[in-house]
DRENPA-3360 file (N, C-alpha, C; in nm, 2 decimals, always signed):
BEGIN
1 = MDITSRTV = +0.08/-0.12/+0.00/+0.00/+0.00/+0.00/+0.09/+0.12/+0.00 ~ +0.05/+0.22/-0.08/+0.12/+0.35/-0.08/+0.06/+0.43/+0.03 ~ +0.13/+0.45/+0.14/+0.07/+0.52/+0.26/+0.09/+0.67/+0.25 ~ +0.15/+0.72/+0.14/+0.18/+0.86/+0.13/+0.07/+0.95/+0.07 ~ -0.03/+0.89/+0.01/-0.12/+0.97/-0.07/-0.27/+0.92/-0.05 ~ -0.29/+0.86/+0.06/-0.42/+0.80/+0.09/-0.52/+0.91/+0.15 ~ -0.65/+0.88/+0.14/-0.75/+0.95/+0.22/-0.81/+0.84/+0.31 ~ -0.78/+0.85/+0.44/-0.80/+0.75/+0.53/-0.91/+0.79/+0.64;
9 = FIAGATSG = -1.00/+0.70/+0.66/-1.10/+0.72/+0.77/-1.07/+0.61/+0.87 ~ -1.05/+0.65/+1.00/-1.03/+0.56/+1.11/-1.14/+0.58/+1.21 ~ -1.23/+0.48/+1.21/-1.34/+0.48/+1.31/-1.28/+0.43/+1.44 ~ -1.30/+0.51/+1.55/-1.25/+0.47/+1.68/-1.10/+0.51/+1.70 ~ -1.07/+0.64/+1.66/-0.93/+0.68/+1.66/-0.90/+0.80/+1.75 ~ -0.98/+0.81/+1.86/-0.97/+0.93/+1.95/-0.86/+0.90/+2.05 ~ -0.81/+0.78/+2.06/-0.70/+0.75/+2.16/-0.63/+0.63/+2.11 ~ -0.52/+0.59/+2.19/-0.46/+0.46/+2.17/-0.40/+0.44/+2.03;
17 = IGLELARR = -0.42/+0.31/+1.99/-0.36/+0.27/+1.86/-0.42/+0.35/+1.75 ~ -0.55/+0.37/+1.75/-0.62/+0.44/+1.64/-0.56/+0.58/+1.62 ~ -0.54/+0.65/+1.73/-0.49/+0.79/+1.71/-0.34/+0.79/+1.67 ~ -0.27/+0.69/+1.72/-0.13/+0.69/+1.68/-0.11/+0.65/+1.53 ~ -0.20/+0.56/+1.48/-0.19/+0.53/+1.34/-0.24/+0.65/+1.25 ~ -0.34/+0.72/+1.31/-0.38/+0.85/+1.23/-0.26/+0.94/+1.22 ~ -0.19/+0.96/+1.33/-0.07/+1.05/+1.32/+0.03/+1.00/+1.22 ~ +0.05/+0.87/+1.22/+0.15/+0.81/+1.13/+0.11/+0.82/+0.99;
25 = FAAAGSTV = -0.01/+0.79/+0.96/-0.06/+0.81/+0.82/-0.04/+0.96/+0.78 ~ -0.08/+1.05/+0.86/-0.07/+1.19/+0.83/+0.08/+1.23/+0.81 ~ +0.17/+1.18/+0.90/+0.31/+1.22/+0.88/+0.37/+1.16/+0.75 ~ +0.31/+1.05/+0.70/+0.35/+0.99/+0.58/+0.30/+1.07/+0.46 ~ +0.20/+1.16/+0.48/+0.15/+1.24/+0.37/+0.01/+1.22/+0.33 ~ -0.06/+1.12/+0.40/-0.20/+1.10/+0.37/-0.29/+1.19/+0.44 ~ -0.41/+1.21/+0.39/-0.52/+1.28/+0.45/-0.59/+1.19/+0.54 ~ -0.62/+1.23/+0.67/-0.68/+1.14/+0.77/-0.80/+1.20/+0.83;
33 = VVGGRRAG = -0.91/+1.13/+0.84/-1.03/+1.17/+0.91/-1.04/+1.08/+1.03 ~ -1.04/+1.14/+1.15/-1.05/+1.07/+1.28/-1.20/+1.06/+1.32 ~ -1.25/+0.94/+1.34/-1.39/+0.92/+1.39/-1.39/+0.87/+1.53 ~ -1.49/+0.92/+1.61/-1.50/+0.88/+1.75/-1.63/+0.93/+1.81 ~ -1.67/+0.88/+1.93/-1.79/+0.91/+1.99/-1.78/+1.04/+2.07 ~ -1.67/+1.07/+2.13/-1.66/+1.18/+2.23/-1.62/+1.31/+2.16 ~ -1.72/+1.41/+2.17/-1.70/+1.53/+2.10/-1.58/+1.61/+2.16 ~ -1.56/+1.60/+2.29/-1.44/+1.67/+2.35/-1.31/+1.63/+2.29;
41 = LLEEIAAE = -1.29/+1.50/+2.28/-1.17/+1.44/+2.23/-1.16/+1.48/+2.08 ~ -1.27/+1.48/+2.01/-1.26/+1.51/+1.87/-1.22/+1.66/+1.85 ~ -1.26/+1.74/+1.94/-1.22/+1.89/+1.93/-1.07/+1.90/+1.95 ~ -1.01/+1.82/+2.05/-0.87/+1.83/+2.08/-0.79/+1.78/+1.95 ~ -0.84/+1.67/+1.89/-0.77/+1.61/+1.78/-0.78/+1.71/+1.66 ~ -0.90/+1.77/+1.64/-0.91/+1.87/+1.53/-0.81/+1.98/+1.55 ~ -0.77/+2.02/+1.67/-0.67/+2.12/+1.70/-0.54/+2.08/+1.65 ~ -0.51/+1.95/+1.63/-0.39/+1.90/+1.57/-0.39/+1.92/+1.42;
49 = GFATVQID = -0.50/+1.95/+1.36/-0.51/+1.96/+1.22/-0.58/+1.85/+1.15 ~ -0.64/+1.76/+1.22/-0.71/+1.65/+1.16/-0.86/+1.69/+1.13 ~ -0.91/+1.63/+1.02/-1.05/+1.64/+1.00/-1.11/+1.53/+1.10 ~ -1.23/+1.56/+1.15/-1.29/+1.47/+1.24/-1.44/+1.45/+1.20 ~ -1.50/+1.34/+1.25/-1.64/+1.31/+1.23/-1.69/+1.23/+1.35 ~ -1.80/+1.26/+1.41/-1.86/+1.19/+1.52/-1.92/+1.06/+1.47 ~ -1.89/+0.95/+1.54/-1.95/+0.82/+1.50/-1.95/+0.73/+1.62 ~ -2.07/+0.67/+1.64/-2.09/+0.56/+1.74/-2.12/+0.44/+1.66;
57 = VTDPVSVE = -2.03/+0.34/+1.66/-2.05/+0.22/+1.57/-2.16/+0.13/+1.62 ~ -2.21/+0.15/+1.74/-2.32/+0.07/+1.79/-2.45/+0.13/+1.74 ~ -2.45/+0.25/+1.68/-2.57/+0.32/+1.64/-2.58/+0.33/+1.49 ~ -2.67/+0.25/+1.42/-2.67/+0.25/+1.27/-2.69/+0.39/+1.22 ~ -2.77/+0.48/+1.28/-2.80/+0.61/+1.23/-2.67/+0.69/+1.24 ~ -2.59/+0.68/+1.35/-2.47/+0.75/+1.36/-2.37/+0.71/+1.25 ~ -2.36/+0.58/+1.22/-2.27/+0.54/+1.12/-2.31/+0.59/+0.98 ~ -2.44/+0.60/+0.95/-2.49/+0.65/+0.83/-2.46/+0.80/+0.81;
65 = RARDALGR = -2.48/+0.87/+0.93/-2.45/+1.02/+0.92/-2.30/+1.04/+0.89 ~ -2.21/+0.96/+0.96/-2.07/+0.97/+0.93/-2.04/+0.94/+0.79 ~ -2.10/+0.84/+0.73/-2.07/+0.81/+0.59/-2.12/+0.92/+0.50 ~ -2.23/+0.98/+0.53/-2.28/+1.08/+0.44/-2.20/+1.21/+0.45 ~ -2.15/+1.24/+0.58/-2.07/+1.35/+0.60/-1.93/+1.34/+0.52 ~ -1.88/+1.22/+0.53/-1.75/+1.20/+0.46/-1.77/+1.20/+0.31 ~ -1.89/+1.15/+0.26/-1.92/+1.16/+0.12/-1.91/+1.30/+0.07 ~ -1.95/+1.40/+0.15/-1.95/+1.54/+0.11/-1.81/+1.60/+0.12;
73 = THPDLDTV = -1.74/+1.57/+0.23/-1.62/+1.64/+0.26/-1.50/+1.57/+0.20 ~ -1.50/+1.44/+0.19/-1.39/+1.36/+0.14/-1.44/+1.25/+0.04 ~ -1.48/+1.30/-0.08/-1.53/+1.21/-0.18/-1.43/+1.11/-0.24 ~ -1.30/+1.15/-0.21/-1.19/+1.06/-0.26/-1.14/+0.96/-0.16 ~ -1.22/+0.94/-0.05/-1.19/+0.84/+0.05/-1.16/+0.71/-0.01 ~ -1.04/+0.65/+0.03/-1.00/+0.52/-0.03/-0.96/+0.42/+0.07 ~ -0.95/+0.46/+0.20/-0.91/+0.36/+0.30/-0.99/+0.38/+0.42 ~ -1.05/+0.27/+0.47/-1.13/+0.27/+0.59/-1.07/+0.17/+0.69;
81 = VTMSGVGI = -1.05/+0.22/+0.81/-1.00/+0.13/+0.92/-1.10/+0.12/+1.03 ~ -1.13/+0.00/+1.07/-1.24/-0.03/+1.17/-1.18/-0.05/+1.30 ~ -1.14/+0.06/+1.37/-1.06/+0.04/+1.49/-1.14/+0.03/+1.62 ~ -1.27/+0.07/+1.62/-1.35/+0.07/+1.74/-1.36/-0.06/+1.81 ~ -1.34/-0.06/+1.94/-1.35/-0.19/+2.02/-1.35/-0.17/+2.17 ~ -1.40/-0.27/+2.24/-1.40/-0.27/+2.38/-1.35/-0.41/+2.43 ~ -1.29/-0.41/+2.54/-1.25/-0.54/+2.61/-1.29/-0.54/+2.75 ~ -1.37/-0.63/+2.79/-1.43/-0.63/+2.93/-1.41/-0.76/+2.99;
89 = PEDLRDPA = -1.35/-0.77/+3.11/-1.34/-0.89/+3.19/-1.48/-0.95/+3.22 ~ -1.49/-1.08/+3.22/-1.62/-1.15/+3.24/-1.60/-1.27/+3.33 ~ -1.69/-1.29/+3.42/-1.69/-1.41/+3.50/-1.80/-1.50/+3.45 ~ -1.77/-1.60/+3.38/-1.87/-1.69/+3.31/-1.95/-1.77/+3.41 ~ -1.91/-1.77/+3.54/-1.99/-1.84/+3.64/-2.11/-1.76/+3.69 ~ -2.10/-1.63/+3.65/-2.21/-1.54/+3.69/-2.29/-1.49/+3.57 ~ -2.41/-1.53/+3.56/-2.49/-1.49/+3.44/-2.50/-1.34/+3.42 ~ -2.47/-1.26/+3.52/-2.47/-1.12/+3.50/-2.36/-1.07/+3.40;
97 = HFGAARET = -2.27/-1.16/+3.36/-2.17/-1.12/+3.26/-2.23/-1.08/+3.13 ~ -2.36/-1.13/+3.11/-2.42/-1.12/+2.97/-2.42/-0.98/+2.92 ~ -2.44/-0.88/+3.01/-2.44/-0.74/+2.96/-2.31/-0.70/+2.90 ~ -2.20/-0.74/+2.96/-2.07/-0.71/+2.90/-2.05/-0.79/+2.77 ~ -2.10/-0.91/+2.76/-2.09/-0.99/+2.64/-2.16/-0.92/+2.53 ~ -2.28/-0.87/+2.56/-2.36/-0.80/+2.45/-2.30/-0.68/+2.41 ~ -2.24/-0.60/+2.50/-2.17/-0.47/+2.46/-2.05/-0.50/+2.38 ~ -1.98/-0.61/+2.41/-1.86/-0.64/+2.33/-1.89/-0.68/+2.19;
105 = IETNLLGT = -1.99/-0.77/+2.17/-2.03/-0.81/+2.04/-2.09/-0.69/+1.96 ~ -2.17/-0.61/+2.03/-2.23/-0.49/+1.96/-2.12/-0.40/+1.90 ~ -2.02/-0.38/+1.98/-1.91/-0.29/+1.94/-1.81/-0.35/+1.84 ~ -1.75/-0.46/+1.89/-1.64/-0.52/+1.82/-1.68/-0.59/+1.69 ~ -1.79/-0.66/+1.69/-1.83/-0.74/+1.57/-1.93/-0.66/+1.49 ~ -2.05/-0.63/+1.55/-2.15/-0.56/+1.47/-2.11/-0.42/+1.43 ~ -2.03/-0.35/+1.52/-1.98/-0.22/+1.48/-1.89/-0.23/+1.36 ~ -1.80/-0.33/+1.36/-1.71/-0.35/+1.24/-1.79/-0.37/+1.12;
113 = IRVIDAFT = -1.89/-0.46/+1.13/-1.98/-0.48/+1.01/-2.05/-0.36/+0.96 ~ -2.10/-0.28/+1.06/-2.17/-0.16/+1.02/-2.09/-0.06/+0.94 ~ -1.96/-0.04/+0.99/-1.87/+0.05/+0.92/-1.84/+0.00/+0.78 ~ -1.81/-0.13/+0.77/-1.77/-0.19/+0.64/-1.89/-0.18/+0.55 ~ -2.01/-0.21/+0.59/-2.13/-0.20/+0.51/-2.15/-0.06/+0.46 ~ -2.12/+0.04/+0.55/-2.15/+0.18/+0.51/-2.06/+0.23/+0.40 ~ -1.93/+0.18/+0.39/-1.84/+0.24/+0.30/-1.80/+0.14/+0.18 ~ -1.84/+0.02/+0.19/-1.81/-0.07/+0.08/-1.86/-0.03/-0.05;
121 = PHLIARGA = -1.99/+0.01/-0.06/-2.04/+0.05/-0.20/-1.96/+0.17/-0.26 ~ -1.92/+0.26/-0.17/-1.83/+0.37/-0.22/-1.70/+0.32/-0.28 ~ -1.64/+0.23/-0.21/-1.51/+0.18/-0.25/-1.52/+0.10/-0.38 ~ -1.63/+0.02/-0.38/-1.65/-0.06/-0.51/-1.67/+0.03/-0.62 ~ -1.75/+0.13/-0.60/-1.78/+0.23/-0.71/-1.65/+0.30/-0.76 ~ -1.55/+0.32/-0.67/-1.42/+0.38/-0.71/-1.34/+0.28/-0.79 ~ -1.36/+0.15/-0.76/-1.28/+0.05/-0.83/-1.15/+0.02/-0.77 ~ -1.13/+0.08/-0.65/-1.00/+0.07/-0.58/-1.02/+0.12/-0.43;
129 = GTIVTVSS = -0.94/+0.06/-0.35/-0.95/+0.10/-0.21/-0.90/-0.01/-0.11 ~ -0.90/+0.02/+0.02/-0.85/-0.07/+0.12/-0.94/-0.06/+0.24 ~ -0.98/-0.18/+0.29/-1.05/-0.19/+0.42/-0.95/-0.26/+0.51 ~ -0.93/-0.19/+0.62/-0.84/-0.25/+0.73/-0.93/-0.29/+0.85 ~ -0.95/-0.41/+0.87/-1.02/-0.46/+0.99/-0.91/-0.48/+1.10 ~ -0.96/-0.48/+1.23/-0.87/-0.49/+1.34/-0.92/-0.61/+1.43 ~ -0.85/-0.71/+1.43/-0.88/-0.83/+1.52/-0.79/-0.82/+1.64 ~ -0.72/-0.92/+1.67/-0.63/-0.93/+1.79/-0.56/-1.06/+1.80;
137 = GIAFLPFP = -0.44/-1.06/+1.86/-0.38/-1.18/+1.89/-0.46/-1.27/+1.97 ~ -0.55/-1.21/+2.05/-0.65/-1.29/+2.14/-0.75/-1.37/+2.05 ~ -0.76/-1.33/+1.92/-0.85/-1.41/+1.84/-0.79/-1.55/+1.81 ~ -0.66/-1.56/+1.82/-0.60/-1.69/+1.79/-0.55/-1.76/+1.92 ~ -0.53/-1.69/+2.02/-0.48/-1.74/+2.15/-0.56/-1.68/+2.26 ~ -0.68/-1.74/+2.30/-0.77/-1.67/+2.39/-0.71/-1.63/+2.52 ~ -0.76/-1.52/+2.57/-0.73/-1.47/+2.71/-0.86/-1.50/+2.79 ~ -0.86/-1.60/+2.87/-0.98/-1.65/+2.94/-1.05/-1.54/+3.02;
145 = LMPTYAAS = -0.98/-1.44/+3.07/-1.04/-1.34/+3.15/-1.14/-1.25/+3.06 ~ -1.12/-1.25/+2.93/-1.21/-1.17/+2.84/-1.26/-1.26/+2.73 ~ -1.35/-1.35/+2.76/-1.39/-1.45/+2.67/-1.47/-1.40/+2.55 ~ -1.56/-1.30/+2.57/-1.64/-1.25/+2.46/-1.55/-1.16/+2.37 ~ -1.45/-1.09/+2.43/-1.36/-1.02/+2.35/-1.29/-1.11/+2.25 ~ -1.24/-1.22/+2.30/-1.17/-1.32/+2.21/-1.26/-1.37/+2.10 ~ -1.39/-1.40/+2.14/-1.48/-1.45/+2.04/-1.51/-1.35/+1.94 ~ -1.53/-1.22/+1.98/-1.56/-1.12/+1.89/-1.45/-1.10/+1.79;
153 = KAAVHAYS = -1.32/-1.10/+1.84/-1.21/-1.08/+1.75/-1.18/-1.20/+1.66 ~ -1.21/-1.32/+1.71/-1.21/-1.44/+1.62/-1.31/-1.42/+1.50 ~ -1.43/-1.37/+1.54/-1.53/-1.35/+1.44/-1.49/-1.24/+1.34 ~ -1.42/-1.13/+1.38/-1.37/-1.03/+1.29/-1.27/-1.10/+1.20 ~ -1.18/-1.19/+1.25/-1.09/-1.25/+1.16/-1.16/-1.33/+1.05 ~ -1.26/-1.41/+1.09/-1.34/-1.49/+0.99/-1.41/-1.40/+0.89 ~ -1.47/-1.29/+0.95/-1.54/-1.20/+0.86/-1.45/-1.14/+0.76 ~ -1.33/-1.10/+0.80/-1.23/-1.04/+0.71/-1.19/-1.14/+0.60;
161 = EALRAQLA = -1.18/-1.26/+0.63/-1.15/-1.36/+0.53/-1.26/-1.37/+0.42 ~ -1.38/-1.38/+0.47/-1.49/-1.39/+0.38/-1.51/-1.26/+0.30 ~ -1.49/-1.14/+0.36/-1.50/-1.02/+0.29/-1.40/-1.01/+0.18 ~ -1.28/-1.05/+0.21/-1.17/-1.05/+0.10/-1.21/-1.14/-0.01 ~ -1.27/-1.25/+0.01/-1.31/-1.34/-0.09/-1.42/-1.28/-0.18 ~ -1.52/-1.22/-0.11/-1.63/-1.16/-0.18/-1.60/-1.03/-0.26 ~ -1.49/-0.96/-0.21/-1.45/-0.84/-0.29/-1.35/-0.87/-0.39 ~ -1.31/-0.99/-0.41/-1.21/-1.02/-0.51/-1.26/-0.97/-0.65;
169 = GTGVEVAE = -1.17/-0.91/-0.72/-1.20/-0.86/-0.85/-1.26/-0.72/-0.86 ~ -1.29/-0.66/-0.74/-1.35/-0.53/-0.73/-1.25/-0.42/-0.73 ~ -1.12/-0.45/-0.70/-1.02/-0.35/-0.67/-1.01/-0.31/-0.53 ~ -1.10/-0.36/-0.44/-1.10/-0.33/-0.30/-1.03/-0.44/-0.23 ~ -0.91/-0.41/-0.16/-0.84/-0.51/-0.08/-0.88/-0.50/+0.06 ~ -0.86/-0.61/+0.13/-0.89/-0.63/+0.28/-0.76/-0.67/+0.35 ~ -0.72/-0.59/+0.44/-0.61/-0.62/+0.53/-0.66/-0.63/+0.67 ~ -0.61/-0.73/+0.75/-0.65/-0.75/+0.89/-0.53/-0.72/+0.98;
177 = LVPPAVAT = -0.55/-0.61/+1.06/-0.45/-0.58/+1.16/-0.47/-0.66/+1.28 ~ -0.36/-0.73/+1.33/-0.37/-0.82/+1.44/-0.28/-0.78/+1.55 ~ -0.32/-0.69/+1.64/-0.23/-0.64/+1.74/-0.21/-0.74/+1.86 ~ -0.09/-0.74/+1.91/-0.07/-0.81/+2.04/-0.12/-0.72/+2.15 ~ -0.08/-0.75/+2.28/-0.10/-0.65/+2.38/-0.01/-0.53/+2.36 ~ -0.07/-0.41/+2.35/+0.00/-0.28/+2.33/-0.03/-0.19/+2.44 ~ +0.08/-0.14/+2.50/+0.06/-0.04/+2.61/+0.05/+0.10/+2.55 ~ -0.07/+0.15/+2.57/-0.10/+0.28/+2.51/-0.09/+0.39/+2.61;
185 = TPEQSKLN = -0.06/+0.36/+2.74/-0.03/+0.46/+2.84/+0.08/+0.40/+2.93 ~ +0.15/+0.49/+3.01/+0.25/+0.44/+3.10/+0.19/+0.35/+3.20 ~ +0.07/+0.37/+3.25/+0.00/+0.28/+3.35/-0.01/+0.14/+3.29 ~ -0.05/+0.13/+3.16/-0.06/+0.00/+3.10/+0.07/-0.07/+3.09 ~ +0.18/+0.00/+3.07/+0.31/-0.06/+3.07/+0.35/-0.12/+3.20 ~ +0.31/-0.05/+3.31/+0.34/-0.11/+3.44/+0.26/-0.23/+3.47 ~ +0.13/-0.23/+3.43/+0.04/-0.34/+3.45/+0.08/-0.46/+3.37 ~ +0.13/-0.44/+3.25/+0.17/-0.55/+3.17/+0.31/-0.52/+3.10;
193 = PRALGLGA = +0.41/-0.56/+3.17/+0.55/-0.53/+3.12/+0.58/-0.59/+2.99 ~ +0.50/-0.70/+2.96/+0.53/-0.77/+2.83/+0.46/-0.70/+2.71 ~ +0.37/-0.60/+2.74/+0.30/-0.53/+2.63/+0.40/-0.45/+2.54 ~ +0.37/-0.45/+2.41/+0.46/-0.38/+2.32/+0.43/-0.23/+2.33 ~ +0.53/-0.15/+2.33/+0.51/+0.00/+2.33/+0.44/+0.05/+2.21 ~ +0.36/+0.15/+2.23/+0.27/+0.20/+2.12/+0.36/+0.25/+2.01 ~ +0.46/+0.32/+2.03/+0.54/+0.38/+1.93/+0.61/+0.27/+1.84 ~ +0.67/+0.17/+1.91/+0.73/+0.06/+1.84/+0.63/-0.02/+1.76;
201 = FATEVMQL = +0.51/-0.04/+1.82/+0.41/-0.11/+1.74/+0.37/-0.04/+1.62 ~ +0.34/+0.09/+1.63/+0.30/+0.17/+1.51/+0.40/+0.18/+1.40 ~ +0.53/+0.19/+1.44/+0.64/+0.19/+1.35/+0.64/+0.06/+1.27 ~ +0.62/-0.05/+1.33/+0.63/-0.18/+1.27/+0.50/-0.20/+1.18 ~ +0.39/-0.15/+1.22/+0.26/-0.17/+1.14/+0.28/-0.09/+1.02 ~ +0.32/+0.04/+1.02/+0.33/+0.12/+0.90/+0.43/+0.06/+0.80 ~ +0.54/+0.00/+0.85/+0.63/-0.06/+0.77/+0.57/-0.18/+0.69 ~ +0.49/-0.26/+0.77/+0.42/-0.37/+0.70/+0.32/-0.33/+0.60;
209 = LKAEPTPH = +0.25/-0.22/+0.64/+0.14/-0.17/+0.54/+0.20/-0.13/+0.41 ~ +0.33/-0.08/+0.41/+0.39/-0.03/+0.29/+0.42/-0.14/+0.19 ~ +0.41/-0.26/+0.23/+0.45/-0.37/+0.14/+0.36/-0.38/+0.02 ~ +0.41/-0.42/-0.09/+0.33/-0.44/-0.21/+0.34/-0.59/-0.26 ~ +0.23/-0.66/-0.26/+0.09/-0.61/-0.23/+0.07/-0.60/-0.08 ~ -0.03/-0.53/-0.04/-0.06/-0.52/+0.10/-0.09/-0.66/+0.16 ~ -0.02/-0.69/+0.27/-0.04/-0.83/+0.33/-0.19/-0.85/+0.37 ~ -0.23/-0.97/+0.36/-0.37/-1.00/+0.41/-0.38/-0.98/+0.56;
217 = EILVQGVL = -0.27/-1.02/+0.63/-0.27/-1.00/+0.78/-0.14/-0.92/+0.81 ~ -0.16/-0.81/+0.89/-0.06/-0.73/+0.94/-0.01/-0.78/+1.08 ~ +0.10/-0.86/+1.08/+0.15/-0.93/+1.19/+0.28/-0.88/+1.24 ~ +0.28/-0.80/+1.34/+0.41/-0.76/+1.40/+0.48/-0.88/+1.47 ~ +0.61/-0.86/+1.49/+0.68/-0.98/+1.55/+0.62/-1.02/+1.69 ~ +0.57/-0.92/+1.76/+0.52/-0.95/+1.90/+0.39/-1.03/+1.90 ~ +0.32/-1.05/+1.78/+0.19/-1.12/+1.78/+0.21/-1.26/+1.72 ~ +0.33/-1.29/+1.67/+0.35/-1.42/+1.60/+0.33/-1.54/+1.70;
225 = MHRWAERE = +0.36/-1.52/+1.83/+0.34/-1.63/+1.92/+0.20/-1.67/+1.94 ~ +0.11/-1.56/+1.93/-0.04/-1.58/+1.93/-0.09/-1.65/+1.80 ~ -0.05/-1.59/+1.69/-0.10/-1.63/+1.56/-0.07/-1.77/+1.53 ~ +0.05/-1.82/+1.57/+0.09/-1.95/+1.53/+0.10/-2.05/+1.64 ~ +0.03/-2.02/+1.76/+0.05/-2.11/+1.87/+0.00/-2.25/+1.85 ~ -0.11/-2.27/+1.78/-0.15/-2.41/+1.75/-0.05/-2.48/+1.66 ~ -0.01/-2.41/+1.56/+0.09/-2.47/+1.46/+0.22/-2.51/+1.53 ~ +0.26/-2.43/+1.63/+0.39/-2.45/+1.70/+0.38/-2.54/+1.82;
233 = GTYADLVA = +0.25/-2.58/+1.85/+0.23/-2.68/+1.96/+0.24/-2.61/+2.10 ~ +0.23/-2.48/+2.10/+0.24/-2.41/+2.23/+0.10/-2.36/+2.29 ~ +0.00/-2.39/+2.21/-0.13/-2.34/+2.24/-0.18/-2.37/+2.38 ~ -0.18/-2.50/+2.42/-0.24/-2.54/+2.55/-0.16/-2.48/+2.67 ~ -0.03/-2.48/+2.66/+0.05/-2.43/+2.76/+0.03/-2.28/+2.78 ~ +0.02/-2.21/+2.67/+0.00/-2.06/+2.67/-0.14/-2.02/+2.73 ~ -0.24/-2.10/+2.69/-0.38/-2.07/+2.74/-0.38/-2.10/+2.89 ~ -0.31/-2.20/+2.94/-0.31/-2.23/+3.08/-0.24/-2.12/+3.15;
241 = QRSQALAT = -0.13/-2.07/+3.09/-0.06/-1.96/+3.15/-0.14/-1.83/+3.16 ~ -0.22/-1.81/+3.06/-0.30/-1.69/+3.05/-0.42/-1.70/+3.14 ~ -0.46/-1.82/+3.17/-0.57/-1.85/+3.26/-0.54/-1.81/+3.41 ~ -0.42/-1.78/+3.44/-0.39/-1.74/+3.57/-0.45/-1.60/+3.61 ~ -0.48/-1.53/+3.50/-0.54/-1.40/+3.52/-0.68/-1.41/+3.58 ~ -0.74/-1.53/+3.57/-0.88/-1.55/+3.63/-0.88/-1.53/+3.78 ~ -0.76/-1.54/+3.84/-0.76/-1.51/+3.99/-0.79/-1.37/+4.03 ~ -0.79/-1.28/+3.93/-0.82/-1.14/+3.96/-0.97/-1.12/+3.96;
249 = LPGRR = -1.05/-1.22/+3.92/-1.20/-1.20/+3.93/-1.24/-1.20/+4.08 ~ -1.35/-1.13/+4.11/-1.40/-1.13/+4.25/-1.44/-1.27/+4.29 ~ -1.40/-1.31/+4.41/-1.44/-1.45/+4.46/-1.35/-1.56/+4.41 ~ -1.25/-1.53/+4.32/-1.16/-1.63/+4.27/-1.03/-1.64/+4.35 ~ -1.00/-1.54/+4.44/-0.87/-1.54/+4.50/-0.86/-1.65/+4.61;
% end
């Protein structure tokens, strides 16, 4: 992908990985529109020089409004990144977890599909473009503390594969970004010393995106242990290791 001359919309880019990638695309020479729910954060990001649009991926009307606004202001849009997501710990022994499960699916999976559906006709009409979905290393190596998060990201992976097959021949490519644990704040670095630093992660991602052709999966070195755990025969041991986090649930200590 030529990252120097794109018109990129990133849904869910008011913080963390999304905002860092927005800055990297802009620094490379692309035009970037940052989408998010919180008006205050969007105002701060606009002060950096970004175009912004309000979008709540759990609200079909909000997604349609964002699509229509971008159609007016950025008719040359050629890259859509579905970054919006939530990760919530759940205790599956307690049926009260269902609310968290529903929120997770609504945002991570259905929100991704809503954004893709909103912009796919435009990209097909252009005859060229890129959709970047965002799954997770947890899609391939579950983190038992966040079961529905893992399920939602595994679904995003499967959906990305099907979308790529269905869009074959249209000129629209599909790339799946697969992040490992990424520390987006100093506090997160302290909580998870193994997490990849945000800057290092973004640098590696942008380098991978520049490849021609664009890889089907954007896999930084830090996520390979997740992606290929079954193939390497490390899956069971790693899931058992990650299950130790269940001790943080109330009543499990």
